[in-house]
Biopython code that builds the backbone (N, CA, C, O; Angstrom):
import numpy as np
from Bio.PDB.StructureBuilder import StructureBuilder

atoms = [
    (1, "MET", "N", (0.746, -1.032, 0.178)),
    (1, "MET", "CA", (0.045, -0.179, 0.273)),
    (1, "MET", "C", (0.814, 1.147, 0.001)),
    (1, "MET", "O", (1.752, 1.404, 0.755)),
    (2, "ARG", "N", (0.537, 1.935, -0.911)),
    (2, "ARG", "CA", (1.080, 3.559, -0.892)),
    (2, "ARG", "C", (-0.267, 4.807, -0.585)),
    (2, "ARG", "O", (-1.294, 5.000, -1.235)),
    (3, "LEU", "N", (0.055, 5.241, 0.194)),
    (3, "LEU", "CA", (-0.720, 6.456, 0.684)),
    (3, "LEU", "C", (-2.264, 6.262, 0.690)),
    (3, "LEU", "O", (-3.018, 7.047, 0.116)),
    (4, "SER", "N", (-2.781, 4.917, 1.531)),
    (4, "SER", "CA", (-3.562, 4.268, 1.733)),
    (4, "SER", "C", (-4.079, 3.656, 0.356)),
    (4, "SER", "O", (-5.188, 4.158, 0.173)),
    (5, "ARG", "N", (-3.805, 2.897, -0.570)),
    (5, "ARG", "CA", (-3.852, 2.788, -1.968)),
    (5, "ARG", "C", (-3.271, 1.361, -2.225)),
    (5, "ARG", "O", (-2.042, 1.390, -2.282)),
    (6, "ILE", "N", (-3.700, 0.385, -2.359)),
    (6, "ILE", "CA", (-2.956, -1.226, -2.963)),
    (6, "ILE", "C", (-2.270, -0.613, -4.206)),
    (6, "ILE", "O", (-2.777, -0.003, -5.147)),
    (7, "VAL", "N", (-1.228, -0.874, -4.007)),
    (7, "VAL", "CA", (-0.539, -0.616, -5.887)),
    (7, "VAL", "C", (-0.061, -1.989, -6.339)),
    (7, "VAL", "O", (0.371, -2.054, -7.489)),
    (8, "GLU", "N", (-0.078, -3.252, -5.493)),
    (8, "GLU", "CA", (0.346, -4.486, -5.935)),
    (8, "GLU", "C", (-0.909, -5.648, -5.244)),
    (8, "GLU", "O", (-1.578, -5.441, -4.232)),
    (9, "LEU", "N", (-0.944, -6.479, -5.847)),
    (9, "LEU", "CA", (-1.577, -7.527, -5.312)),
    (9, "LEU", "C", (-0.890, -8.908, -5.994)),
    (9, "LEU", "O", (-1.082, -9.111, -7.193)),
    (10, "ALA", "N", (-0.168, -9.751, -5.281)),
    (10, "ALA", "CA", (0.499, -10.926, -5.470)),
    (10, "ALA", "C", (0.783, -11.493, -4.414)),
    (10, "ALA", "O", (1.089, -10.948, -3.353)),
    (11, "ASP", "N", (0.656, -13.231, -4.761)),
    (11, "ASP", "CA", (1.378, -14.033, -3.852)),
    (11, "ASP", "C", (2.422, -13.690, -3.093)),
    (11, "ASP", "O", (3.092, -12.718, -3.439)),
    (12, "VAL", "N", (2.782, -14.470, -1.836)),
    (12, "VAL", "CA", (4.192, -14.401, -1.587)),
    (12, "VAL", "C", (5.301, -14.335, -2.573)),
    (12, "VAL", "O", (6.031, -13.383, -2.849)),
    (13, "GLU", "N", (5.280, -15.385, -2.984)),
    (13, "GLU", "CA", (6.889, -16.382, -3.590)),
    (13, "GLU", "C", (6.749, -15.112, -4.991)),
    (13, "GLU", "O", (7.815, -14.969, -5.588)),
    (14, "ALA", "N", (5.803, -14.408, -5.414)),
    (14, "ALA", "CA", (5.817, -14.134, -6.461)),
    (14, "ALA", "C", (6.429, -12.294, -6.142)),
    (14, "ALA", "O", (7.436, -11.678, -6.491)),
    (15, "LEU", "N", (5.634, -12.064, -5.606)),
    (15, "LEU", "CA", (5.909, -10.599, -4.605)),
    (15, "LEU", "C", (7.452, -10.506, -4.461)),
    (15, "LEU", "O", (8.058, -9.577, -4.996)),
    (16, "PHE", "N", (8.015, -11.347, -3.829)),
    (16, "PHE", "CA", (9.669, -11.705, -3.826)),
    (16, "PHE", "C", (10.457, -12.252, -4.798)),
    (16, "PHE", "O", (11.652, -12.531, -4.700)),
    (17, "ARG", "N", (9.871, -12.367, -5.564)),
    (17, "ARG", "CA", (10.572, -13.096, -6.909)),
    (17, "ARG", "C", (10.726, -12.078, -7.918)),
    (17, "ARG", "O", (11.835, -11.776, -8.359)),
    (18, "GLN", "N", (9.465, -11.443, -8.365)),
    (18, "GLN", "CA", (9.501, -10.057, -9.510)),
    (18, "GLN", "C", (8.648, -9.685, -9.092)),
    (18, "GLN", "O", (7.629, -10.372, -9.165)),
    (19, "SER", "N", (8.611, -8.232, -8.347)),
    (19, "SER", "CA", (7.220, -7.470, -8.108)),
    (19, "SER", "C", (7.031, -6.711, -9.154)),
    (19, "SER", "O", (8.000, -6.934, -9.880)),
    (20, "LEU", "N", (6.370, -5.967, -9.640)),
    (20, "LEU", "CA", (5.923, -5.170, -10.465)),
    (20, "LEU", "C", (5.824, -4.090, -10.814)),
    (20, "LEU", "O", (5.890, -3.503, -11.894)),
    (21, "HIS", "N", (5.560, -3.692, -9.236)),
    (21, "HIS", "CA", (5.529, -1.958, -9.094)),
    (21, "HIS", "C", (6.590, -1.300, -8.913)),
    (21, "HIS", "O", (7.420, -2.204, -9.009)),
    (22, "HIS", "N", (7.254, -0.227, -8.688)),
    (22, "HIS", "CA", (8.445, 0.362, -8.265)),
    (22, "HIS", "C", (8.058, 0.515, -6.883)),
    (22, "HIS", "O", (8.933, 0.199, -6.077)),
    (23, "TYR", "N", (6.709, 1.016, -6.306)),
    (23, "TYR", "CA", (6.901, 1.322, -4.974)),
    (23, "TYR", "C", (7.152, 0.213, -4.184)),
    (23, "TYR", "O", (7.722, 0.413, -3.111)),
    (24, "THR", "N", (6.686, -1.489, -4.650)),
    (24, "THR", "CA", (6.751, -2.659, -3.892)),
    (24, "THR", "C", (8.239, -2.941, -3.877)),
    (24, "THR", "O", (8.928, -3.281, -2.916)),
    (25, "ASN", "N", (8.630, -2.712, -5.250)),
    (25, "ASN", "CA", (10.327, -2.839, -5.091)),
    (25, "ASN", "C", (11.132, -2.061, -4.174)),
    (25, "ASN", "O", (12.099, -2.480, -3.539)),
    (26, "ALA", "N", (10.536, -0.613, -4.156)),
    (26, "ALA", "CA", (11.810, -0.097, -2.951)),
    (26, "ALA", "C", (11.185, -0.111, -1.511)),
    (26, "ALA", "O", (11.777, 0.430, -0.577)),
    (27, "LEU", "N", (9.578, -0.948, -1.300)),
    (27, "LEU", "CA", (10.058, -1.446, -0.352)),
    (27, "LEU", "C", (10.659, -2.675, 0.022)),
    (27, "LEU", "O", (11.255, -2.861, 1.083)),
    (28, "LEU", "N", (10.522, -3.338, -0.695)),
    (28, "LEU", "CA", (11.409, -4.888, -0.580)),
    (28, "LEU", "C", (13.320, -4.110, -0.316)),
    (28, "LEU", "O", (14.132, -4.510, 0.518)),
    (29, "HIS", "N", (13.473, -3.268, -1.067)),
    (29, "HIS", "CA", (14.704, -3.254, -0.827)),
    (29, "HIS", "C", (15.155, -2.468, -0.113)),
    (29, "HIS", "O", (16.232, -1.912, -0.331)),
    (30, "ALA", "N", (14.406, -2.250, 0.921)),
    (30, "ALA", "CA", (14.667, -1.448, 2.289)),
    (30, "ALA", "C", (14.727, -2.394, 3.404)),
    (30, "ALA", "O", (15.022, -2.025, 4.541)),
    (31, "ILE", "N", (14.408, -3.802, 3.056)),
    (31, "ILE", "CA", (14.233, -4.900, 4.185)),
    (31, "ILE", "C", (15.793, -5.016, 4.731)),
    (31, "ILE", "O", (16.594, -5.280, 3.834)),
    (32, "LEU", "N", (16.281, -4.881, 5.883)),
    (32, "LEU", "CA", (17.427, -4.748, 6.455)),
    (32, "LEU", "C", (17.885, -6.105, 6.493)),
    (32, "LEU", "O", (17.113, -7.043, 6.692)),
    (33, "VAL", "N", (19.169, -6.245, 6.301)),
    (33, "VAL", "CA", (19.686, -7.433, 6.145)),
    (33, "VAL", "C", (20.570, -7.564, 7.187)),
    (33, "VAL", "O", (21.226, -6.585, 7.544)),
    (34, "SER", "N", (20.700, -8.757, 7.794)),
    (34, "SER", "CA", (21.514, -9.069, 9.346)),
    (34, "SER", "C", (22.779, -9.837, 8.882)),
    (34, "SER", "O", (23.618, -10.145, 9.728)),
    (35, "ASP", "N", (22.910, -10.078, 7.910)),
    (35, "ASP", "CA", (24.484, -10.667, 7.284)),
    (35, "ASP", "C", (25.344, -9.682, 6.726)),
    (35, "ASP", "O", (25.256, -9.426, 5.525)),
    (36, "PRO", "N", (25.960, -9.244, 7.272)),
    (36, "PRO", "CA", (27.435, -7.942, 6.827)),
    (36, "PRO", "C", (28.148, -8.395, 5.748)),
    (36, "PRO", "O", (28.926, -7.557, 5.293)),
    (37, "ASP", "N", (28.118, -9.824, 5.008)),
    (37, "ASP", "CA", (29.017, -10.003, 3.721)),
    (37, "ASP", "C", (27.558, -10.047, 2.719)),
    (37, "ASP", "O", (27.935, -10.512, 1.644)),
    (38, "VAL", "N", (26.274, -9.793, 2.656)),
    (38, "VAL", "CA", (25.421, -9.800, 1.864)),
    (38, "VAL", "C", (25.140, -8.121, 1.534)),
    (38, "VAL", "O", (24.940, -7.375, 2.492)),
    (39, "ALA", "N", (25.138, -7.679, 0.397)),
    (39, "ALA", "CA", (25.507, -6.395, 0.231)),
    (39, "ALA", "C", (23.919, -6.425, 0.249)),
    (39, "ALA", "O", (23.234, -7.429, 0.055)),
    (40, "ALA", "N", (23.324, -4.774, 0.593)),
    (40, "ALA", "CA", (21.720, -4.646, 0.588)),
    (40, "ALA", "C", (21.535, -3.838, -0.804)),
    (40, "ALA", "O", (22.387, -3.105, -1.308)),
    (41, "GLY", "N", (20.316, -4.107, -1.295)),
    (41, "GLY", "CA", (19.764, -3.432, -2.668)),
    (41, "GLY", "C", (19.431, -1.879, -2.179)),
    (41, "GLY", "O", (19.172, -1.365, -1.091)),
    (42, "LYS", "N", (19.559, -1.440, -3.420)),
    (42, "LYS", "CA", (18.594, -0.047, -2.791)),
    (42, "LYS", "C", (18.335, 0.597, -4.079)),
    (42, "LYS", "O", (18.984, 0.635, -5.124)),
    (43, "ALA", "N", (16.753, 1.293, -3.580)),
    (43, "ALA", "CA", (16.027, 1.746, -4.695)),
    (43, "ALA", "C", (15.632, 2.822, -4.364)),
    (43, "ALA", "O", (14.997, 2.976, -3.321)),
    (44, "VAL", "N", (16.026, 4.147, -5.473)),
    (44, "VAL", "CA", (15.497, 5.370, -5.127)),
    (44, "VAL", "C", (14.040, 5.734, -5.124)),
    (44, "VAL", "O", (13.601, 5.146, -6.112)),
    (45, "LEU", "N", (13.054, 6.379, -4.556)),
    (45, "LEU", "CA", (11.619, 7.222, -4.953)),
    (45, "LEU", "C", (11.816, 8.570, -5.161)),
    (45, "LEU", "O", (12.108, 9.494, -4.401)),
    (46, "HIS", "N", (11.605, 8.499, -6.293)),
    (46, "HIS", "CA", (11.257, 10.291, -6.654)),
    (46, "HIS", "C", (9.769, 10.748, -6.422)),
    (46, "HIS", "O", (8.785, 10.022, -6.274)),
    (47, "GLY", "N", (9.829, 12.009, -6.424)),
    (47, "GLY", "CA", (8.776, 13.098, -6.134)),
    (47, "GLY", "C", (7.910, 13.225, -5.002)),
    (47, "GLY", "O", (8.420, 12.566, -4.096)),
    (48, "GLU", "N", (7.077, 13.640, -4.701)),
    (48, "GLU", "CA", (6.581, 14.400, -2.980)),
    (48, "GLU", "C", (5.783, 13.651, -2.405)),
    (48, "GLU", "O", (5.242, 12.881, -3.199)),
    (49, "VAL", "N", (5.377, 13.499, -1.070)),
    (49, "VAL", "CA", (4.565, 13.133, -0.816)),
    (49, "VAL", "C", (3.064, 14.146, -0.380)),
    (49, "VAL", "O", (3.075, 14.999, 0.508)),
    (50, "PRO", "N", (2.300, 13.925, -0.919)),
    (50, "PRO", "CA", (1.670, 15.364, -0.241)),
    (50, "PRO", "C", (1.505, 15.657, 0.854)),
    (50, "PRO", "O", (1.499, 14.862, 1.794)),
    (51, "SER", "N", (1.322, 16.996, 0.932)),
    (51, "SER", "CA", (1.362, 17.164, 2.673)),
    (51, "SER", "C", (-0.017, 16.953, 3.024)),
    (51, "SER", "O", (-0.829, 16.484, 2.226)),
    (52, "GLY", "N", (-0.285, 17.275, 4.154)),
    (52, "GLY", "CA", (-1.196, 17.217, 5.063)),
    (52, "GLY", "C", (-1.996, 15.712, 5.124)),
    (52, "GLY", "O", (-1.465, 14.639, 4.836)),
    (53, "CYS", "N", (-3.293, 15.886, 5.536)),
    (53, "CYS", "CA", (-3.948, 14.821, 6.053)),
    (53, "CYS", "C", (-4.387, 13.846, 4.687)),
    (53, "CYS", "O", (-5.317, 14.329, 4.041)),
    (54, "ARG", "N", (-3.985, 12.890, 4.307)),
    (54, "ARG", "CA", (-4.261, 11.928, 3.386)),
    (54, "ARG", "C", (-6.097, 11.811, 2.661)),
    (54, "ARG", "O", (-6.444, 11.690, 1.486)),
    (55, "PHE", "N", (-6.852, 11.898, 3.787)),
    (55, "PHE", "CA", (-8.174, 11.717, 4.008)),
    (55, "PHE", "C", (-8.608, 13.298, 3.563)),
    (55, "PHE", "O", (-9.832, 13.294, 3.433)),
    (56, "ARG", "N", (-8.201, 14.300, 3.355)),
    (56, "ARG", "CA", (-8.261, 15.621, 3.221)),
    (56, "ARG", "C", (-9.772, 15.858, 2.370)),
    (56, "ARG", "O", (-10.780, 16.471, 2.723)),
    (57, "THR", "N", (-9.436, 15.028, 0.984)),
    (57, "THR", "CA", (-10.260, 15.315, 0.001)),
    (57, "THR", "C", (-11.671, 14.229, -0.020)),
    (57, "THR", "O", (-12.507, 14.162, -0.921)),
    (58, "ARG", "N", (-11.626, 13.251, 1.542)),
    (58, "ARG", "CA", (-12.988, 12.150, 1.273)),
    (58, "ARG", "C", (-13.722, 12.534, 2.342)),
    (58, "ARG", "O", (-14.623, 11.718, 2.533)),
    (59, "GLY", "N", (-13.732, 13.685, 3.353)),
    (59, "GLY", "CA", (-14.643, 13.588, 4.604)),
    (59, "GLY", "C", (-15.490, 15.243, 4.307)),
    (59, "GLY", "O", (-14.934, 16.124, 3.651)),
    (60, "SER", "N", (-16.576, 15.375, 4.786)),
    (60, "SER", "CA", (-16.669, 16.376, 4.939)),
    (60, "SER", "C", (-16.488, 17.350, 5.946)),
    (60, "SER", "O", (-16.979, 18.473, 5.835)),
    (61, "ALA", "N", (-15.827, 17.003, 6.907)),
    (61, "ALA", "CA", (-15.025, 17.348, 8.097)),
    (61, "ALA", "C", (-13.531, 18.084, 7.906)),
    (61, "ALA", "O", (-12.846, 18.403, 8.878)),
    (62, "ALA", "N", (-13.201, 18.266, 6.783)),
    (62, "ALA", "CA", (-11.856, 18.922, 6.540)),
    (62, "ALA", "C", (-11.891, 20.013, 6.253)),
    (62, "ALA", "O", (-12.589, 20.615, 5.438)),
    (63, "THR", "N", (-10.789, 20.464, 7.217)),
    (63, "THR", "CA", (-10.998, 22.102, 7.251)),
    (63, "THR", "C", (-9.061, 22.457, 6.633)),
    (63, "THR", "O", (-8.036, 21.776, 6.670)),
    (64, "LYS", "N", (-9.355, 23.723, 6.174)),
    (64, "LYS", "CA", (-7.765, 24.064, 5.850)),
    (64, "LYS", "C", (-6.607, 23.562, 6.257)),
    (64, "LYS", "O", (-5.704, 23.361, 5.445)),
    (65, "ARG", "N", (-6.466, 23.281, 7.615)),
    (65, "ARG", "CA", (-5.415, 22.652, 8.453)),
    (65, "ARG", "C", (-5.590, 21.288, 7.870)),
    (65, "ARG", "O", (-4.632, 20.527, 8.010)),
    (66, "CYS", "N", (-6.307, 20.986, 7.442)),
    (66, "CYS", "CA", (-6.174, 19.526, 6.988)),
    (66, "CYS", "C", (-5.184, 19.885, 5.823)),
    (66, "CYS", "O", (-4.150, 19.288, 6.122)),
    (67, "ALA", "N", (-5.012, 20.449, 4.837)),
    (67, "ALA", "CA", (-4.527, 20.291, 4.096)),
    (67, "ALA", "C", (-2.863, 21.071, 4.336)),
    (67, "ALA", "O", (-2.193, 21.472, 3.385)),
    (68, "GLU", "N", (-2.471, 21.154, 5.619)),
    (68, "GLU", "CA", (-1.489, 21.848, 5.852)),
    (68, "GLU", "C", (-0.340, 20.827, 6.773)),
    (68, "GLU", "O", (0.886, 20.854, 6.664)),
    (69, "GLN", "N", (-1.316, 19.784, 7.859)),
    (69, "GLN", "CA", (-1.097, 19.362, 8.763)),
    (69, "GLN", "C", (-1.705, 18.162, 8.930)),
    (69, "GLN", "O", (-2.911, 18.133, 9.173)),
    (70, "GLU", "N", (-0.748, 16.670, 8.791)),
    (70, "GLU", "CA", (-1.329, 15.140, 9.128)),
    (70, "GLU", "C", (-1.072, 15.380, 10.517)),
    (70, "GLU", "O", (-0.232, 15.973, 11.193)),
    (71, "PRO", "N", (-2.530, 14.421, 10.760)),
    (71, "PRO", "CA", (-2.830, 14.610, 12.063)),
    (71, "PRO", "C", (-1.785, 13.463, 12.933)),
    (71, "PRO", "O", (-1.104, 12.625, 12.342)),
    (72, "THR", "N", (-1.812, 13.585, 14.087)),
    (72, "THR", "CA", (-0.550, 12.645, 14.875)),
    (72, "THR", "C", (-1.617, 11.552, 15.772)),
    (72, "THR", "O", (-2.840, 11.659, 15.867)),
    (73, "PHE", "N", (-0.890, 10.678, 16.273)),
    (73, "PHE", "CA", (-1.629, 9.646, 16.794)),
    (73, "PHE", "C", (-1.925, 10.264, 18.283)),
    (73, "PHE", "O", (-1.340, 11.183, 18.856)),
    (74, "ALA", "N", (-3.023, 9.459, 18.722)),
    (74, "ALA", "CA", (-3.874, 10.250, 19.633)),
    (74, "ALA", "C", (-3.232, 9.657, 21.282)),
    (74, "ALA", "O", (-3.709, 10.101, 22.326)),
]
sb = StructureBuilder()
sb.init_structure("model")
sb.init_model(0)
sb.init_chain("A")
sb.init_seg("    ")
for serial, (resi, resn, name, xyz) in enumerate(atoms, 1):
    if name == "N":
        sb.init_residue(resn, " ", resi, " ")
    sb.init_atom(name, np.array(xyz, "f"), 0.0, 1.0, " ", f" {name:<3s}", serial, name[0])
structure = sb.get_structure()
């Protein structure tokens, strides 16, 4: 999932063997490797994550503040 949207569906083996979405690929490359002799992969994501609450366009309670600040956990 990225920004609350599913970007790829696959069974586990297929996903780890060959992910199809660039975001899934970046997540898989972010997995920590505990063996110092194994080189970690690297994937770079470009672009910006939208500011504010990602649900601001979906609800009637949204205010101007919702476009500027992401809510924190209570």
